[in-house]
PABAKE-874406 format. One record per residue (C-alpha): residue number from 1; residue in one letter; x, y, z. Coordinates in pm, whole numbers, plus 50000, padded with zeros to 5 digits. Layout:
REM PABAKE-874406
NUM,A,X,Y,Z $
...
END
This chain:
REM PABAKE-874406
1,X,59377,42378,77133 $
2,X,59116,42633,77032 $
3,X,58838,42723,77281 $
4,X,58479,42670,77189 $
5,X,58439,43040,77166 $
6,X,58723,43069,76908 $
7,X,58571,42790,76700 $
8,X,58233,42964,76720 $
9,X,58379,43293,76599 $
10,X,58546,43124,76305 $
11,X,58220,42965,76200 $
12,X,58018,43284,76236 $
13,X,57907,43441,75916 $
14,X,57618,43624,75736 $
15,X,57326,43430,75583 $
16,X,57465,43501,75235 $
17,X,57805,43374,75331 $
18,X,57651,43057,75474 $
19,X,57457,42992,75153 $
20,X,57782,42995,74959 $
21,X,57842,42665,75120 $
22,X,57556,42510,74920 $
23,X,57686,42312,74631 $
24,X,57521,42185,74308 $
25,X,57280,41893,74382 $
26,X,57270,41950,74761 $
27,X,56957,41848,74934 $
28,X,56851,42099,75204 $
29,X,56624,42018,75493 $
30,X,56462,42308,75671 $
31,X,56376,42260,76039 $
32,X,56008,42211,76111 $
33,X,55755,42495,76186 $
34,X,55871,42729,76463 $
35,X,56226,42573,76430 $
36,X,56280,42706,76083 $
37,X,56576,42939,76042 $
38,X,56401,43238,75921 $
39,X,56714,43453,75894 $
40,X,56852,43197,75641 $
41,X,56533,43113,75454 $
42,X,56463,43484,75393 $
43,X,56792,43498,75189 $
44,X,56744,43182,74984 $
45,X,56709,43377,74666 $
46,X,57077,43449,74705 $
47,X,57137,43108,74560 $
48,X,57064,43261,74217 $
49,X,57366,43473,74252 $
50,X,57605,43192,74366 $
51,X,57553,43000,74036 $
52,X,57448,42679,74224 $
53,X,57228,42444,74025 $
54,X,56983,42162,74082 $
55,X,56954,42184,74459 $
56,X,56640,42075,74661 $
57,X,56479,42234,74960 $
58,X,56274,42012,75183 $
59,X,56031,42182,75425 $
60,X,55773,42056,75676 $
61,X,55495,42308,75776 $
62,X,55687,42620,75697 $
63,X,55538,42916,75892 $
64,X,55619,43183,75630 $
65,X,55565,43202,75255 $
66,X,55915,43298,75169 $
67,X,56002,43478,74846 $
68,X,56214,43179,74718 $
69,X,55902,42959,74752 $
70,X,55710,43173,74497 $
71,X,55984,43283,74264 $
72,X,55969,43108,73931 $
73,X,56330,43212,73862 $
74,X,56433,42960,74132 $
75,X,56352,42680,73890 $
76,X,56671,42507,73802 $
77,X,56842,42659,74107 $
78,X,56613,42499,74378 $
79,X,56330,42254,74365 $
80,X,56099,42253,74667 $
81,X,55961,41941,74828 $
82,X,55694,41964,75106 $
83,X,55629,41703,75380 $
84,X,55335,41912,75529 $
85,X,55143,42183,75331 $
86,X,54998,42509,75445 $
87,X,54827,42798,75273 $
88,X,55147,42928,75119 $
89,X,55248,42590,74980 $
90,X,54905,42530,74847 $
91,X,54945,42850,74641 $
92,X,55290,42759,74532 $
93,X,55165,42419,74416 $
94,X,54918,42591,74170 $
95,X,55231,42750,74025 $
96,X,55419,42417,74010 $
97,X,55683,42550,74245 $
98,X,55639,42278,74515 $
99,X,55548,41907,74515 $
100,X,55426,41708,74805 $
101,X,55625,41403,74929 $
102,X,55391,41123,75049 $
103,X,55526,41035,75399 $
104,X,55491,40872,75726 $
105,X,55702,41044,75988 $
106,X,55907,40743,76116 $
107,X,56012,40629,75767 $
108,X,56020,40936,75551 $
109,X,56376,41042,75653 $
110,X,56514,40706,75586 $
111,X,56345,40683,75243 $
112,X,56446,41031,75159 $
113,X,56806,40969,75242 $
114,X,56798,40648,75040 $
115,X,56686,40866,74747 $
116,X,56958,41125,74825 $
117,X,57230,40856,74822 $
118,X,57099,40707,74500 $
119,X,57105,41044,74332 $
120,X,57440,41119,74474 $
121,X,57331,41431,74671 $
122,X,57471,41580,74992 $
123,X,57228,41632,75282 $
124,X,57224,41972,75447 $
125,X,57027,42070,75747 $
126,X,56915,42443,75813 $
127,X,56783,42497,76164 $
128,X,56747,42732,76457 $
129,X,56930,42678,76782 $
130,X,56950,42834,77127 $
131,X,57292,42998,77214 $
132,X,57604,42787,77285 $
133,X,57677,42695,77648 $
134,X,58022,42691,77813 $
135,X,58070,42327,77702 $
136,X,58019,42414,77329 $
137,X,57660,42281,77310 $
138,X,57367,42440,77154 $
139,X,57004,42328,77156 $
140,X,56773,42244,76864 $
141,X,56510,42407,77089 $
142,X,56153,42364,76960 $
143,X,56196,42091,76693 $
144,X,56370,41748,76708 $
145,X,56162,41599,76441 $
146,X,56445,41499,76216 $
147,X,56729,41752,76268 $
148,X,56938,41557,76512 $
149,X,56904,41237,76293 $
150,X,57034,41434,75991 $
151,X,57340,41555,76176 $
152,X,57405,41202,76298 $
153,X,57389,41097,75924 $
154,X,57661,41344,75845 $
155,X,57454,41633,75699 $
156,X,57620,41972,75667 $
157,X,57463,42188,75946 $
158,X,57401,42551,75904 $
159,X,57238,42701,76213 $
160,X,57074,43022,76309 $
161,X,57161,43101,76661 $
162,X,56894,43303,76843 $
163,X,56871,43394,77202 $
164,X,56497,43408,77201 $
165,X,56463,43028,77159 $
166,X,56443,42808,77465 $
167,X,56699,42549,77556 $
168,X,56544,42197,77557 $
169,X,56659,41851,77634 $
170,X,56664,41514,77461 $
171,X,56761,41470,77093 $
172,X,56842,41836,77077 $
173,X,57209,41886,77169 $
174,X,57441,42003,76892 $
175,X,57809,42064,76949 $
176,X,57985,42358,76774 $
177,X,58225,42100,76623 $
178,X,57921,41953,76439 $
179,X,57834,42283,76270 $
180,X,57963,42423,75944 $
181,X,57827,42775,75974 $
182,X,57661,42994,76241 $
183,X,57428,43282,76154 $
184,X,57325,43497,76449 $
185,X,56985,43663,76472 $
186,X,56765,43818,76737 $
187,X,56424,43790,76570 $
188,X,56126,43700,76797 $
189,X,56025,43338,76810 $
190,X,55695,43259,76636 $
191,X,55411,43269,76881 $
192,X,55040,43180,76861 $
193,X,54748,43204,77094 $
194,X,54495,42940,77172 $
195,X,54179,43009,76968 $
196,X,53854,43003,77152 $
197,X,53651,42687,77063 $
198,X,53288,42658,76988 $
199,X,53013,42456,77150 $
200,X,53051,42199,76871 $
201,X,53419,42157,76967 $
202,X,53319,42131,77325 $
203,X,53071,41856,77254 $
204,X,53334,41653,77060 $
205,X,53575,41729,77351 $
206,X,53327,41577,77608 $
207,X,53273,41259,77399 $
208,X,53650,41218,77355 $
209,X,53730,41285,77725 $
210,X,53469,41000,77815 $
211,X,53689,40754,77637 $
212,X,54016,40855,77817 $
213,X,54055,40673,78152 $
214,X,54281,40773,78445 $
215,X,54625,40656,78392 $
216,X,54610,40696,78005 $
217,X,54904,40824,77792 $
218,X,54776,41092,77554 $
219,X,54873,41226,77214 $
220,X,54694,41552,77114 $
221,X,54750,41785,76827 $
222,X,54684,42150,76774 $
223,X,54356,42317,76713 $
224,X,54007,42373,76863 $
225,X,53901,42017,76916 $
226,X,54229,41916,77099 $
227,X,54200,42239,77315 $
228,X,53844,42138,77398 $
229,X,53960,41777,77484 $
230,X,54232,41912,77721 $
231,X,53975,42130,77905 $
232,X,53766,41816,77965 $
233,X,54067,41621,78092 $
234,X,54147,41850,78382 $
235,X,53940,41624,78620 $
236,X,54147,41316,78520 $
237,X,54445,41177,78717 $
238,X,54780,41016,78641 $
239,X,54776,41091,78282 $
240,X,55097,41075,78083 $
241,X,55220,41263,77766 $
242,X,55374,41092,77463 $
243,X,55304,41314,77165 $
244,X,55448,41451,76839 $
245,X,55352,41809,76937 $
246,X,55373,41952,77289 $
247,X,55107,42214,77336 $
248,X,55012,42491,77586 $
249,X,54702,42285,77696 $
250,X,54945,42017,77801 $
251,X,55114,42266,78040 $
252,X,54761,42337,78178 $
253,X,54717,41960,78234 $
254,X,55046,41928,78413 $
255,X,54996,42237,78629 $
256,X,54645,42123,78741 $
257,X,54779,41781,78839 $
258,X,54596,41572,78571 $
259,X,54920,41485,78407 $
260,X,55209,41345,78634 $
261,X,55352,41089,78384 $
262,X,55367,40829,78658 $
263,X,55187,40537,78479 $
264,X,55308,40556,78131 $
265,X,55514,40245,78137 $
266,X,55777,40413,77898 $
267,X,55991,40701,78021 $
268,X,55787,40754,78338 $
269,X,55830,41099,78474 $
270,X,55882,41263,78140 $
271,X,55653,41440,77895 $
272,X,55783,41307,77564 $
273,X,55741,41508,77241 $
274,X,55918,41588,76907 $
275,X,55830,41955,76852 $
276,X,55637,42243,76990 $
277,X,55500,42598,76901 $
278,X,55268,42828,77084 $
279,X,55269,43112,77325 $
280,X,55551,43268,77521 $
281,X,55421,43092,77832 $
282,X,55475,42760,77659 $
283,X,55830,42852,77559 $
284,X,55912,42977,77916 $
285,X,55772,42642,78051 $
286,X,55999,42417,77834 $
287,X,56313,42643,77869 $
288,X,56583,42445,78067 $
289,X,56303,42204,78181 $
290,X,56444,41844,78169 $
291,X,56096,41695,78241 $
292,X,55998,41767,77883 $
293,X,56192,41540,77662 $
294,X,56232,41613,77295 $
295,X,56290,41301,77089 $
296,X,56325,41246,76721 $
297,X,55993,41148,76559 $
298,X,56159,40826,76435 $
299,X,56132,40738,76805 $
300,X,55820,40928,76919 $
301,X,55600,40831,76635 $
302,X,55726,40480,76591 $
303,X,55407,40254,76646 $
304,X,55631,40001,76837 $
305,X,55750,40272,77069 $
306,X,55401,40411,77112 $
307,X,55276,40056,77189 $
308,X,55500,40035,77497 $
309,X,55298,40311,77660 $
310,X,55002,40207,77879 $
311,X,54648,40299,77767 $
312,X,54786,40515,77486 $
313,X,54505,40735,77338 $
314,X,54575,40917,77004 $
315,X,54343,41195,76897 $
316,X,54380,41305,76531 $
317,X,54162,41513,76300 $
318,X,54033,41432,75946 $
319,X,53864,41614,75668 $
320,X,53632,41343,75541 $
321,X,53537,40977,75635 $
322,X,53354,40735,75400 $
323,X,53094,40486,75520 $
324,X,53352,40203,75547 $
325,X,53582,40405,75770 $
326,X,53847,40540,75519 $
327,X,53988,40881,75642 $
328,X,54100,41146,75404 $
329,X,54298,41378,75637 $
330,X,54542,41558,75413 $
331,X,54380,41639,75082 $
332,X,54061,41806,74961 $
333,X,53995,41630,74638 $
334,X,54296,41674,74423 $
335,X,54433,41956,74645 $
336,X,54716,41885,74894 $
337,X,54585,42050,75209 $
338,X,54836,41937,75481 $
339,X,55021,41617,75527 $
340,X,55006,41272,75684 $
341,X,55228,41380,75967 $
342,X,55210,41125,76251 $
343,X,54845,41025,76203 $
344,X,54884,40692,76043 $
345,X,55155,40576,76294 $
346,X,54984,40705,76611 $
347,X,54663,40532,76494 $
348,X,54847,40209,76466 $
349,X,55058,40261,76774 $
350,X,54761,40334,76994 $
351,X,54610,39997,76906 $
352,X,54931,39817,76993 $
353,X,54925,39964,77328 $
354,X,54763,39769,77622 $
355,X,54423,39927,77666 $
356,X,54498,40177,77395 $
357,X,54250,40371,77173 $
358,X,54280,40558,76852 $
359,X,54028,40841,76797 $
360,X,53958,41033,76473 $
361,X,53768,41361,76547 $
362,X,53586,41595,76318 $
363,X,53291,41833,76296 $
364,X,52997,41641,76116 $
365,X,52968,41911,75848 $
366,X,53139,42195,75661 $
367,X,53002,42484,75450 $
368,X,53085,42622,75107 $
369,X,52920,42919,74909 $
370,X,52732,42864,74593 $
371,X,52737,43104,74296 $
372,X,52488,43342,74459 $
373,X,52695,43357,74783 $
374,X,52456,43140,74981 $
375,X,52611,42898,75225 $
376,X,52561,42529,75145 $
377,X,52606,42266,75416 $
378,X,52796,41940,75334 $
379,X,52839,41616,75529 $
380,X,53189,41519,75621 $
381,X,53067,41153,75648 $
382,X,53014,41040,75289 $
383,X,52940,40728,75089 $
384,X,53254,40780,74889 $
385,X,53561,41015,74935 $
386,X,53589,41294,74689 $
387,X,53766,41217,74359 $
388,X,54131,41260,74401 $
389,X,54121,41235,74783 $
390,X,54413,41047,74947 $
391,X,54340,40783,75211 $
392,X,54550,40882,75518 $
393,X,54412,40626,75761 $
394,X,54287,40312,75601 $
395,X,53955,40148,75710 $
396,X,54170,39858,75848 $
397,X,54306,40085,76113 $
398,X,54020,40326,76194 $
399,X,53914,40271,76550 $
400,X,53688,40537,76707 $
401,X,53535,40819,76503 $
402,X,53383,41106,76702 $
403,X,53166,41400,76597 $
404,X,52944,41635,76790 $
405,X,52660,41378,76754 $
406,X,52845,41094,76921 $
407,X,53098,40804,76905 $
408,X,53124,40539,76645 $
409,X,53350,40248,76755 $
410,X,53449,40065,76436 $
411,X,53689,39812,76581 $
412,X,53599,39463,76471 $
413,X,53276,39571,76296 $
414,X,53182,39444,75948 $
415,X,53104,39700,75679 $
416,X,52725,39678,75729 $
417,X,52749,39772,76097 $
418,X,53018,40035,76029 $
419,X,52768,40211,75790 $
420,X,52504,40226,76049 $
421,X,52749,40340,76332 $
422,X,52886,40624,76111 $
423,X,52536,40730,75988 $
424,X,52433,40763,76348 $
425,X,52701,41025,76421 $
426,X,52638,41219,76098 $
427,X,52448,41536,76092 $
428,X,52072,41450,76115 $
429,X,51997,41634,75783 $
430,X,52213,41381,75594 $
431,X,52133,41054,75753 $
432,X,51845,40950,75528 $
433,X,52041,41029,75211 $
434,X,52343,40841,75351 $
435,X,52133,40535,75407 $
436,X,51982,40579,75051 $
437,X,52329,40599,74902 $
438,X,52456,40303,75095 $
439,X,52170,40090,74970 $
440,X,52206,40211,74603 $
441,X,52582,40149,74604 $
442,X,52556,39820,74798 $
443,X,52783,39941,75082 $
444,X,52714,39663,75319 $
END
């Protein structure tokens, strides 16, 4: 019987050799964000040399704009589907080199696998793992969004083994026997710093924190507003974490004693998440830390799972809200800006939770420049969403909306009262015009 080390050596190869395993019509999934296998993705153009045709690559918030993403010669070799856009994919979309897949995180994998089966494609997962232990197990490290689920479904697994990636627990364990190819690298893990937030962010953070009671279970994202919220939560007690993304601010809340995960009602004692990215301090905290449990988003973001937590509070961002409460959180007009992610499901799940609250947070305004270069102020609370905008959270599900001017609680309100509540938290310069537009267009 071969040892795990022997099996590992037999499967070890270069990125180019691993890509030779890709066959016509294969559907490749790249791990999300910081979990993406950079050493493999940087070589994707090699597929042009293998003669493979009609493959698909599915990404979710890729952190680099790889050459294969912007190479028109990849057409016919590899199509690119995106579950969550960034600046690179927005550029690729203008060149017709990527197309967005409308999605909700707990159902999109099942739906995509249904499509793959219908089209007779083979699923392939490309991901980064931490080194193998003495028992033959590697860890999916910073992303368990859908990677383990794919391996469970029989996907061909090509992994980048990197010693700079932390070892994590939960739906992250992958045995060498489940892997088709091992590509070793020693590149640094992606790191990011917390950006300083503004007084506007701080004001929004204070309003949101006022809605979060001791003993609540929280879901926060990344960005200035969630960072501001976390700062304001340091005086709270017995908070729990059940979130899609585990952030450095959550480490702060654990270390200051605000979070102890004692009153969640589901998986007490554990901080539950699906992925993470951030600073080296964050990666050091989660490394070999069994109290941070990485679960597939088919579990973490499932509204019914979320609803089992006590006083669950979801905090999500949006780009624009109309006067009836519709939230456009992923598009700017016809431009795909990001993705749905877990927003729609955490919004619903929070309201299934006993004492739960769903919060949509945003600045009240944004600025553009006119032809002369002068800044023009625009309201994010509008009578109607921009033409082409996609509704991410329907008005049926919108609960709390928070800006730097206050809190609008829409739960149970008719349209007429929603209009007034939202106008009251709009920037003062736009309130009169919003009322006028509401009257003209009979939004009541």
